[in-house]
N, CA, C and O atoms as CSV, one atom per row, in Angstrom:
chain,resi,resn,atom,element,x,y,z
A,1,UNK,N,N,171.442,62.329,84.294
A,1,UNK,CA,C,171.198,63.991,85.081
A,1,UNK,C,C,172.811,64.515,85.798
A,1,UNK,O,O,173.228,65.660,85.974
A,2,UNK,N,N,173.509,63.097,86.124
A,2,UNK,CA,C,175.359,63.895,86.119
A,2,UNK,C,C,175.656,64.566,84.871
A,2,UNK,O,O,176.192,65.673,84.839
A,3,UNK,N,N,175.343,63.964,83.924
A,3,UNK,CA,C,176.190,64.291,82.608
A,3,UNK,C,C,175.867,65.667,82.433
A,3,UNK,O,O,176.685,66.520,82.089
A,4,UNK,N,N,174.346,65.927,82.737
A,4,UNK,CA,C,173.992,67.238,82.195
A,4,UNK,C,C,174.463,68.315,83.120
A,4,UNK,O,O,174.739,69.469,82.790
A,5,UNK,N,N,174.519,67.810,84.290
A,5,UNK,CA,C,175.362,69.006,85.460
A,5,UNK,C,C,176.700,69.190,84.885
A,5,UNK,O,O,177.017,70.367,84.714
A,6,UNK,N,N,177.602,68.250,84.531
A,6,UNK,CA,C,178.915,68.596,84.092
A,6,UNK,C,C,178.892,69.009,83.086
A,6,UNK,O,O,179.944,69.536,82.723
A,7,UNK,N,N,177.659,69.006,82.043
A,7,UNK,CA,C,178.043,70.221,80.886
A,7,UNK,C,C,177.662,71.198,80.839
A,7,UNK,O,O,178.024,72.041,80.019
A,8,UNK,N,N,176.391,71.438,82.160
A,8,UNK,CA,C,176.200,72.926,82.176
A,8,UNK,C,C,177.639,73.759,83.110
A,8,UNK,O,O,177.975,74.927,82.913
A,9,UNK,N,N,178.331,72.774,84.148
A,9,UNK,CA,C,179.181,73.333,84.855
A,9,UNK,C,C,180.105,73.778,83.499
A,9,UNK,O,O,180.098,74.959,83.154
A,10,UNK,N,N,180.809,72.889,82.834
A,10,UNK,CA,C,181.391,73.413,81.659
A,10,UNK,C,C,181.312,74.427,81.022
A,10,UNK,O,O,182.248,75.220,80.925
A,11,UNK,N,N,179.984,74.607,80.382
A,11,UNK,CA,C,179.597,75.717,79.713
A,11,UNK,C,C,179.697,77.198,80.863
A,11,UNK,O,O,180.185,78.287,80.560
A,12,UNK,N,N,179.372,76.998,81.572
A,12,UNK,CA,C,179.493,78.197,82.833
A,12,UNK,C,C,180.706,78.421,82.837
A,12,UNK,O,O,180.987,79.595,82.595
A,13,UNK,N,N,181.694,77.627,83.051
A,13,UNK,CA,C,183.094,78.074,83.211
A,13,UNK,C,C,183.769,78.476,82.062
A,13,UNK,O,O,184.736,79.220,82.229
A,14,UNK,N,N,183.452,78.129,80.882
A,14,UNK,CA,C,184.109,78.431,79.765
A,14,UNK,C,C,183.692,79.915,79.453
A,14,UNK,O,O,184.514,80.749,79.073
A,15,UNK,N,N,182.360,80.186,79.639
A,15,UNK,CA,C,181.681,81.651,79.512
A,15,UNK,C,C,182.779,82.165,80.492
A,15,UNK,O,O,183.666,82.901,80.061
A,16,UNK,N,N,182.743,81.828,81.682
A,16,UNK,CA,C,183.373,82.904,82.822
A,16,UNK,C,C,184.891,83.298,82.375
A,16,UNK,O,O,185.318,84.449,82.467
A,17,UNK,N,N,185.654,82.198,81.878
A,17,UNK,CA,C,186.806,82.276,81.123
A,17,UNK,C,C,186.862,83.234,80.157
A,17,UNK,O,O,187.802,84.023,80.254
A,18,UNK,N,N,186.006,83.391,79.133
A,18,UNK,CA,C,185.683,84.045,77.944
A,18,UNK,C,C,185.649,85.460,78.655
A,18,UNK,O,O,186.477,86.307,78.319
A,19,UNK,N,N,185.071,85.626,79.255
A,19,UNK,CA,C,184.422,87.109,79.991
A,19,UNK,C,C,186.053,87.959,80.524
A,19,UNK,O,O,186.496,89.051,80.168
A,20,UNK,N,N,186.651,86.903,81.513
A,20,UNK,CA,C,188.173,87.391,82.102
A,20,UNK,C,C,188.956,87.933,80.820
A,20,UNK,O,O,189.606,88.958,81.024
A,21,UNK,N,N,188.990,87.448,79.638
A,21,UNK,CA,C,190.013,87.611,78.865
A,21,UNK,C,C,189.332,88.938,78.442
A,21,UNK,O,O,190.084,89.874,78.715
A,22,UNK,N,N,188.166,89.353,77.868
A,22,UNK,CA,C,187.830,90.520,77.569
A,22,UNK,C,C,188.186,91.761,78.593
A,22,UNK,O,O,188.310,92.935,78.246
A,23,UNK,N,N,188.316,91.276,79.848
A,23,UNK,CA,C,188.593,92.060,80.921
A,23,UNK,C,C,190.004,92.729,80.877
A,23,UNK,O,O,190.204,93.770,81.503
A,24,UNK,N,N,190.883,92.191,80.211
A,24,UNK,CA,C,192.215,92.615,80.180
A,24,UNK,C,C,192.323,94.128,79.355
A,24,UNK,O,O,193.412,94.701,79.316
A,25,UNK,N,N,191.409,94.578,78.864
A,25,UNK,CA,C,191.376,95.769,78.384
A,25,UNK,C,C,191.675,95.830,76.680
A,25,UNK,O,O,192.151,94.905,76.022
A,26,UNK,N,N,191.304,97.043,76.210
A,26,UNK,CA,C,191.741,97.552,74.677
A,26,UNK,C,C,192.785,98.616,74.837
A,26,UNK,O,O,192.705,99.467,75.724
A,27,UNK,N,N,193.840,98.555,73.905
A,27,UNK,CA,C,194.608,99.691,73.737
A,27,UNK,C,C,193.996,101.125,73.608
A,27,UNK,O,O,192.847,101.402,73.266
A,28,UNK,N,N,194.820,101.821,73.891
A,28,UNK,CA,C,194.522,103.328,74.127
A,28,UNK,C,C,195.799,104.235,74.087
A,28,UNK,O,O,196.942,103.952,74.443
A,29,UNK,N,N,195.385,105.214,73.646
A,29,UNK,CA,C,197.219,106.200,73.914
A,29,UNK,C,C,196.135,107.707,74.066
A,29,UNK,O,O,195.090,108.127,73.568
A,30,UNK,N,N,197.427,108.252,75.341
A,30,UNK,CA,C,197.018,109.730,75.355
A,30,UNK,C,C,196.907,110.550,74.347
A,30,UNK,O,O,197.605,110.421,73.342
A,31,UNK,N,N,196.143,111.361,74.467
A,31,UNK,CA,C,196.051,112.193,73.101
A,31,UNK,C,C,195.432,113.697,73.784
A,31,UNK,O,O,194.782,113.838,74.820
A,32,UNK,N,N,195.969,114.902,72.640
A,32,UNK,CA,C,195.776,116.082,72.784
A,32,UNK,C,C,195.856,116.737,74.221
A,32,UNK,O,O,195.113,117.697,74.426
A,33,UNK,N,N,196.608,116.347,75.133
A,33,UNK,CA,C,196.939,116.864,76.321
A,33,UNK,C,C,197.478,118.309,76.390
A,33,UNK,O,O,197.225,119.170,77.233
A,34,UNK,N,N,198.399,118.383,75.150
A,34,UNK,CA,C,199.151,119.382,75.153
A,34,UNK,C,C,200.561,119.346,75.324
A,34,UNK,O,O,201.018,118.339,75.865
A,35,UNK,N,N,201.451,120.371,74.920
A,35,UNK,CA,C,203.060,119.601,74.727
A,35,UNK,C,C,203.568,119.920,76.261
A,35,UNK,O,O,204.155,119.025,76.869
A,36,UNK,N,N,203.280,121.544,77.055
A,36,UNK,CA,C,203.734,120.950,78.349
A,36,UNK,C,C,202.795,120.460,79.626
A,36,UNK,O,O,203.066,120.523,80.825
A,37,UNK,N,N,201.809,120.039,79.090
A,37,UNK,CA,C,200.598,119.277,80.126
A,37,UNK,C,C,200.949,117.817,80.421
A,37,UNK,O,O,201.761,117.226,79.709
A,38,UNK,N,N,200.409,117.284,81.360
A,38,UNK,CA,C,200.012,115.982,81.631
A,38,UNK,C,C,198.680,115.715,81.358
A,38,UNK,O,O,197.922,116.581,80.923
A,39,UNK,N,N,198.273,114.330,81.633
A,39,UNK,CA,C,196.611,114.071,81.813
A,39,UNK,C,C,197.036,113.220,83.336
A,39,UNK,O,O,197.863,112.384,83.699
A,40,UNK,N,N,196.316,113.729,83.717
A,40,UNK,CA,C,196.081,113.460,85.469
A,40,UNK,C,C,195.464,112.014,85.619
A,40,UNK,O,O,194.289,111.886,85.273
A,41,UNK,N,N,196.229,110.773,86.162
A,41,UNK,CA,C,195.660,109.589,86.346
A,41,UNK,C,C,195.106,109.724,87.962
A,41,UNK,O,O,195.861,109.974,88.901
A,42,UNK,N,N,193.894,109.544,88.068
A,42,UNK,CA,C,193.519,109.712,89.389
A,42,UNK,C,C,192.920,108.344,90.018
A,42,UNK,O,O,192.687,107.311,89.390
A,43,UNK,N,N,192.751,108.543,91.222
A,43,UNK,CA,C,192.400,107.428,92.150
A,43,UNK,C,C,190.631,106.844,91.800
A,43,UNK,O,O,190.178,105.701,91.872
A,44,UNK,N,N,190.119,107.817,91.512
A,44,UNK,CA,C,188.571,107.550,91.107
A,44,UNK,C,C,188.338,108.213,89.854
A,44,UNK,O,O,189.248,108.622,89.133
A,45,UNK,N,N,187.017,108.324,89.581
A,45,UNK,CA,C,186.170,108.880,88.256
A,45,UNK,C,C,185.715,109.896,88.338
A,45,UNK,O,O,184.498,110.046,88.226
A,46,UNK,N,N,186.755,111.161,88.613
A,46,UNK,CA,C,186.005,112.371,89.038
A,46,UNK,C,C,187.359,113.244,89.215
A,46,UNK,O,O,188.480,112.743,89.129
A,47,UNK,N,N,187.108,114.638,89.478
A,47,UNK,CA,C,188.189,115.678,89.717
A,47,UNK,C,C,188.660,115.652,91.075
A,47,UNK,O,O,189.812,115.935,91.405
A,48,UNK,N,N,187.558,115.238,92.003
A,48,UNK,CA,C,187.760,115.122,93.441
A,48,UNK,C,C,188.654,114.158,94.320
A,48,UNK,O,O,188.850,114.198,95.535
A,49,UNK,N,N,189.287,113.021,93.089
A,49,UNK,CA,C,190.189,111.952,93.537
A,49,UNK,C,C,191.464,112.379,93.457
A,49,UNK,O,O,191.862,113.183,92.613
A,50,UNK,N,N,192.123,111.881,94.292
A,50,UNK,CA,C,193.861,112.099,94.421
A,50,UNK,C,C,194.443,111.848,92.838
A,50,UNK,O,O,193.982,111.026,92.046
A,51,UNK,N,N,195.280,112.533,92.657
A,51,UNK,CA,C,196.283,112.175,91.493
A,51,UNK,C,C,197.285,111.221,91.727
A,51,UNK,O,O,198.059,111.242,92.684
A,52,UNK,N,N,197.253,110.370,90.816
A,52,UNK,CA,C,198.353,109.302,91.349
A,52,UNK,C,C,199.671,109.639,90.374
A,52,UNK,O,O,200.789,109.472,90.863
A,53,UNK,N,N,199.544,110.117,88.985
A,53,UNK,CA,C,200.605,110.964,88.334
A,53,UNK,C,C,200.046,111.493,86.900
A,53,UNK,O,O,198.984,111.217,86.342
A,54,UNK,N,N,200.964,112.230,86.543
A,54,UNK,CA,C,200.925,112.600,85.046
A,54,UNK,C,C,201.030,111.733,83.798
A,54,UNK,O,O,201.933,110.896,83.827
A,55,UNK,N,N,200.342,111.778,82.814
A,55,UNK,CA,C,200.832,111.151,81.652
A,55,UNK,C,C,200.905,112.135,80.410
A,55,UNK,O,O,199.974,112.917,80.214
A,56,UNK,N,N,201.885,112.102,79.662
A,56,UNK,CA,C,202.298,113.083,78.763
A,56,UNK,C,C,201.427,112.171,77.653
A,56,UNK,O,O,201.038,111.026,77.881
A,57,UNK,N,N,201.161,113.035,76.192
A,57,UNK,CA,C,201.031,112.990,74.750
A,57,UNK,C,C,201.563,111.351,74.719
A,57,UNK,O,O,202.514,111.160,75.477
A,58,UNK,N,N,201.223,110.477,74.167
A,58,UNK,CA,C,201.750,109.111,73.527
A,58,UNK,C,C,201.647,107.991,74.619
A,58,UNK,O,O,201.676,106.802,74.304
A,59,UNK,N,N,201.528,108.409,75.888
A,59,UNK,CA,C,201.301,107.333,76.741
A,59,UNK,C,C,200.510,106.223,76.560
A,59,UNK,O,O,199.289,106.334,76.670
A,60,UNK,N,N,201.097,105.024,76.262
A,60,UNK,CA,C,200.167,103.716,75.806
A,60,UNK,C,C,199.624,103.097,77.118
A,60,UNK,O,O,200.367,102.877,78.075
A,61,UNK,N,N,198.198,102.806,77.124
A,61,UNK,CA,C,197.283,102.406,78.324
A,61,UNK,C,C,196.438,101.314,77.741
A,61,UNK,O,O,196.174,101.094,76.559
A,62,UNK,N,N,196.031,100.610,78.941
A,62,UNK,CA,C,195.039,99.642,78.567
A,62,UNK,C,C,193.730,100.305,79.273
A,62,UNK,O,O,193.563,100.714,80.422
A,63,UNK,N,N,193.048,100.264,78.381
A,63,UNK,CA,C,191.231,101.015,78.791
A,63,UNK,C,C,190.914,99.902,79.292
A,63,UNK,O,O,191.191,98.908,78.620
A,64,UNK,N,N,190.245,99.715,80.608
A,64,UNK,CA,C,189.597,98.611,81.311
A,64,UNK,C,C,187.614,98.856,80.924
A,64,UNK,O,O,186.845,98.039,80.417
A,65,UNK,N,N,187.372,100.064,81.338
A,65,UNK,CA,C,185.757,99.988,81.392
A,65,UNK,C,C,185.744,101.567,81.545
A,65,UNK,O,O,186.814,102.134,81.765
A,66,UNK,N,N,184.420,102.391,81.421
A,66,UNK,CA,C,184.226,103.372,81.500
A,66,UNK,C,C,182.877,103.838,82.013
A,66,UNK,O,O,181.816,103.369,81.601
A,67,UNK,N,N,182.990,104.938,83.080
A,67,UNK,CA,C,181.715,105.113,83.704
A,67,UNK,C,C,181.439,106.685,83.451
A,67,UNK,O,O,182.349,107.341,82.944
A,68,UNK,N,N,180.236,107.304,83.780
A,68,UNK,CA,C,179.828,108.632,83.657
A,68,UNK,C,C,179.862,109.168,85.150
A,68,UNK,O,O,179.439,108.501,86.095
A,69,UNK,N,N,180.446,110.533,85.279
A,69,UNK,CA,C,180.430,110.986,86.418
A,69,UNK,C,C,180.481,112.398,86.432
A,69,UNK,O,O,181.436,113.088,86.076
A,70,UNK,N,N,179.157,112.866,86.958
A,70,UNK,CA,C,179.174,114.362,86.367
A,70,UNK,C,C,178.949,114.573,85.022
A,70,UNK,O,O,179.315,115.715,84.747
A,71,UNK,N,N,178.606,114.115,84.262
A,71,UNK,CA,C,178.219,114.108,82.617
A,71,UNK,C,C,179.551,114.258,82.221
A,71,UNK,O,O,179.738,115.054,81.301
A,72,UNK,N,N,180.715,113.572,82.786
A,72,UNK,CA,C,181.848,113.334,82.182
A,72,UNK,C,C,182.413,111.799,82.179
A,72,UNK,O,O,182.530,111.173,83.232
A,73,UNK,N,N,182.682,111.366,81.176
A,73,UNK,CA,C,182.924,109.943,80.832
A,73,UNK,C,C,184.792,109.621,81.336
A,73,UNK,O,O,185.749,110.133,80.754
A,74,UNK,N,N,184.875,108.764,82.402
A,74,UNK,CA,C,185.995,108.473,82.804
A,74,UNK,C,C,186.356,107.260,82.578
A,74,UNK,O,O,185.380,106.543,82.799
A,75,UNK,N,N,187.549,106.445,82.143
A,75,UNK,CA,C,187.955,105.458,81.821
A,75,UNK,C,C,188.764,105.059,83.092
A,75,UNK,O,O,189.552,105.846,83.617
A,76,UNK,N,N,188.488,103.557,83.654
A,76,UNK,CA,C,189.573,103.043,84.313
A,76,UNK,C,C,191.114,102.466,83.311
A,76,UNK,O,O,190.906,101.567,82.496
A,77,UNK,N,N,192.021,102.815,83.390
A,77,UNK,CA,C,192.962,102.399,82.694
A,77,UNK,C,C,194.018,101.808,83.350
A,77,UNK,O,O,193.862,101.950,84.563
A,78,UNK,N,N,195.192,101.106,83.034
A,78,UNK,CA,C,196.352,100.529,83.387
A,78,UNK,C,C,197.422,101.115,82.257
A,78,UNK,O,O,197.195,101.319,81.065
A,79,UNK,N,N,198.741,101.339,83.042
A,79,UNK,CA,C,199.597,101.399,81.901
A,79,UNK,C,C,200.241,100.400,81.299
A,79,UNK,O,O,200.605,99.383,81.888
A,80,UNK,N,N,200.425,100.640,80.040
A,80,UNK,CA,C,200.693,99.322,79.129
A,80,UNK,C,C,201.813,98.636,79.575
A,80,UNK,O,O,201.899,97.409,79.529
A,81,UNK,N,N,203.015,99.663,80.177
A,81,UNK,CA,C,204.166,98.721,80.375
A,81,UNK,C,C,204.348,98.570,81.823
A,81,UNK,O,O,205.381,98.101,82.301
A,82,UNK,N,N,203.190,99.027,82.633
A,82,UNK,CA,C,203.353,98.651,84.048
A,82,UNK,C,C,201.711,98.446,84.516
A,82,UNK,O,O,201.073,99.343,85.067
A,83,UNK,N,N,201.158,97.109,84.193
A,83,UNK,CA,C,199.778,97.037,84.299
A,83,UNK,C,C,199.156,97.063,85.765
A,83,UNK,O,O,197.959,97.174,86.033
A,84,UNK,N,N,200.312,96.928,86.740
A,84,UNK,CA,C,199.619,97.178,88.233
A,84,UNK,C,C,199.589,98.440,88.631
A,84,UNK,O,O,199.449,98.658,89.834
A,85,UNK,N,N,199.708,99.471,87.758
A,85,UNK,CA,C,199.428,101.143,87.613
A,85,UNK,C,C,198.337,101.401,87.231
A,85,UNK,O,O,198.143,101.458,86.016
A,86,UNK,N,N,197.164,101.666,88.249
A,86,UNK,CA,C,195.876,101.872,87.350
A,86,UNK,C,C,195.311,102.967,88.129
A,86,UNK,O,O,195.624,103.242,89.287
A,87,UNK,N,N,194.403,103.607,87.360
A,87,UNK,CA,C,193.571,104.614,87.933
A,87,UNK,C,C,192.162,105.007,86.674
A,87,UNK,O,O,191.551,104.134,86.058
A,88,UNK,N,N,191.931,106.409,86.556
A,88,UNK,CA,C,190.950,106.838,85.768
A,88,UNK,C,C,191.392,108.220,85.165
A,88,UNK,O,O,191.968,109.062,85.854
A,89,UNK,N,N,191.074,108.415,83.764
A,89,UNK,CA,C,191.367,109.342,83.230
A,89,UNK,C,C,190.121,109.873,82.109
A,89,UNK,O,O,189.301,109.189,81.497
A,90,UNK,N,N,190.299,111.090,82.111
A,90,UNK,CA,C,189.003,111.402,81.288
A,90,UNK,C,C,189.091,110.849,79.678
A,90,UNK,O,O,190.046,110.869,78.901
A,91,UNK,N,N,187.858,110.405,79.518
A,91,UNK,CA,C,187.909,109.495,78.185
A,91,UNK,C,C,188.160,110.572,76.805
A,91,UNK,O,O,188.233,110.217,75.628
A,92,UNK,N,N,188.258,111.895,77.314
A,92,UNK,CA,C,188.277,113.153,75.967
A,92,UNK,C,C,189.645,113.340,75.811
A,92,UNK,O,O,190.089,114.277,75.147
A,93,UNK,N,N,190.490,112.358,76.482
A,93,UNK,CA,C,191.917,112.487,76.331
A,93,UNK,C,C,192.703,111.175,75.657
A,93,UNK,O,O,193.912,111.035,75.470
A,94,UNK,N,N,191.551,110.220,75.344
A,94,UNK,CA,C,191.885,109.003,74.714
A,94,UNK,C,C,191.859,108.752,73.522
A,94,UNK,O,O,190.967,109.298,72.874
A,95,UNK,N,N,192.691,107.967,72.906
A,95,UNK,CA,C,192.120,107.359,71.269
A,95,UNK,C,C,193.024,106.090,70.945
A,95,UNK,O,O,194.098,105.726,71.423
A,96,UNK,N,N,192.374,105.661,70.165
A,96,UNK,CA,C,192.878,104.281,69.823
A,96,UNK,C,C,194.004,104.160,68.996
A,96,UNK,O,O,193.968,104.869,67.990
A,97,UNK,N,N,195.077,103.394,69.162
A,97,UNK,CA,C,196.078,103.524,68.399
A,97,UNK,C,C,196.220,103.426,66.878
A,97,UNK,O,O,197.319,103.594,66.349
Protein backbone atom coordinates (compact mmCIF):
# COMPACT_ATOMS: atom_id res chain seq x y z
CA UNK A 1 0.00 0.00 0.00
CA UNK A 2 2.81 2.45 0.84
CA UNK A 3 4.44 1.67 -2.51
CA UNK A 4 1.23 2.69 -4.32
CA UNK A 5 1.06 5.97 -2.39
CA UNK A 6 4.70 6.71 -3.20
CA UNK A 7 4.15 5.94 -6.88
CA UNK A 8 1.03 8.12 -6.96
CA UNK A 9 2.92 10.97 -5.30
CA UNK A 10 5.76 10.71 -7.83
CA UNK A 11 3.32 10.68 -10.75
CA UNK A 12 1.44 13.73 -9.45
CA UNK A 13 4.67 15.63 -8.80
CA UNK A 14 5.95 14.78 -12.30
CA UNK A 15 2.80 16.03 -13.97
CA UNK A 16 2.89 19.25 -11.93
CA UNK A 17 6.48 19.88 -12.96
CA UNK A 18 5.65 19.18 -16.58
CA UNK A 19 2.81 21.70 -16.36
CA UNK A 20 5.15 24.32 -14.90
CA UNK A 21 7.40 24.00 -17.93
CA UNK A 22 4.49 24.83 -20.20
CA UNK A 23 3.77 27.96 -18.16
CA UNK A 24 7.03 29.50 -19.33
CA UNK A 25 5.33 30.76 -22.46
CA UNK A 26 5.74 30.71 -26.19
CA UNK A 27 7.68 33.19 -28.28
CA UNK A 28 5.79 36.05 -29.90
CA UNK A 29 6.70 39.30 -31.62
CA UNK A 30 4.84 42.64 -31.71
CA UNK A 31 3.55 42.97 -35.26
CA UNK A 32 1.67 45.58 -37.35
CA UNK A 33 1.63 48.39 -34.79
CA UNK A 34 2.82 51.03 -37.24
CA UNK A 35 6.01 52.93 -37.76
CA UNK A 36 5.26 55.75 -35.31
CA UNK A 37 2.96 53.84 -32.93
CA UNK A 38 3.50 51.63 -29.90
CA UNK A 39 1.49 48.64 -28.66
CA UNK A 40 0.32 49.38 -25.14
CA UNK A 41 1.32 46.84 -22.50
CA UNK A 42 -1.50 47.09 -19.96
CA UNK A 43 -1.92 46.04 -16.34
CA UNK A 44 -4.98 43.95 -17.22
CA UNK A 45 -6.93 42.51 -20.16
CA UNK A 46 -8.78 45.53 -21.50
CA UNK A 47 -8.62 49.17 -22.51
CA UNK A 48 -9.61 50.34 -19.02
CA UNK A 49 -6.38 49.17 -17.43
CA UNK A 50 -3.39 51.47 -16.96
CA UNK A 51 -0.63 51.45 -19.56
CA UNK A 52 2.65 50.04 -18.26
CA UNK A 53 4.73 50.88 -21.34
CA UNK A 54 4.67 51.05 -25.13
CA UNK A 55 6.13 48.32 -27.33
CA UNK A 56 7.39 48.99 -30.89
CA UNK A 57 7.10 46.55 -33.80
CA UNK A 58 9.58 43.71 -33.46
CA UNK A 59 9.60 43.60 -29.65
CA UNK A 60 10.19 40.00 -28.57
CA UNK A 61 7.74 38.66 -25.99
CA UNK A 62 6.84 35.47 -24.16
CA UNK A 63 3.12 34.78 -24.47
CA UNK A 64 1.74 33.20 -21.27
CA UNK A 65 -2.01 32.78 -21.73
CA UNK A 66 -4.92 34.59 -23.35
CA UNK A 67 -8.43 35.63 -22.30
CA UNK A 68 -11.38 37.15 -24.11
CA UNK A 69 -12.64 40.44 -22.69
CA UNK A 70 -15.48 42.34 -24.40
CA UNK A 71 -15.07 40.26 -27.59
CA UNK A 72 -11.34 41.06 -27.74
CA UNK A 73 -8.57 38.49 -27.20
CA UNK A 74 -5.91 39.72 -24.75
CA UNK A 75 -2.70 37.84 -23.99
CA UNK A 76 -0.63 38.00 -20.83
CA UNK A 77 2.97 38.49 -21.93
CA UNK A 78 6.44 39.16 -20.58
CA UNK A 79 9.30 40.92 -22.29
CA UNK A 80 11.67 38.23 -23.59
CA UNK A 81 14.73 40.09 -22.30
CA UNK A 82 13.13 41.27 -19.02
CA UNK A 83 10.70 38.54 -17.95
CA UNK A 84 9.73 40.36 -14.75
CA UNK A 85 7.99 43.00 -16.93
CA UNK A 86 4.56 41.52 -17.57
CA UNK A 87 1.17 42.72 -18.68
CA UNK A 88 -1.53 42.27 -21.31
CA UNK A 89 -1.61 43.15 -25.00
CA UNK A 90 -4.17 42.71 -27.74
CA UNK A 91 -3.58 39.39 -29.53
CA UNK A 92 -4.26 41.18 -32.85
CA UNK A 93 -0.72 42.59 -32.71
CA UNK A 94 1.18 39.38 -31.96
CA UNK A 95 2.73 36.88 -34.33
CA UNK A 96 5.02 33.89 -33.98
CA UNK A 97 8.65 34.68 -34.80
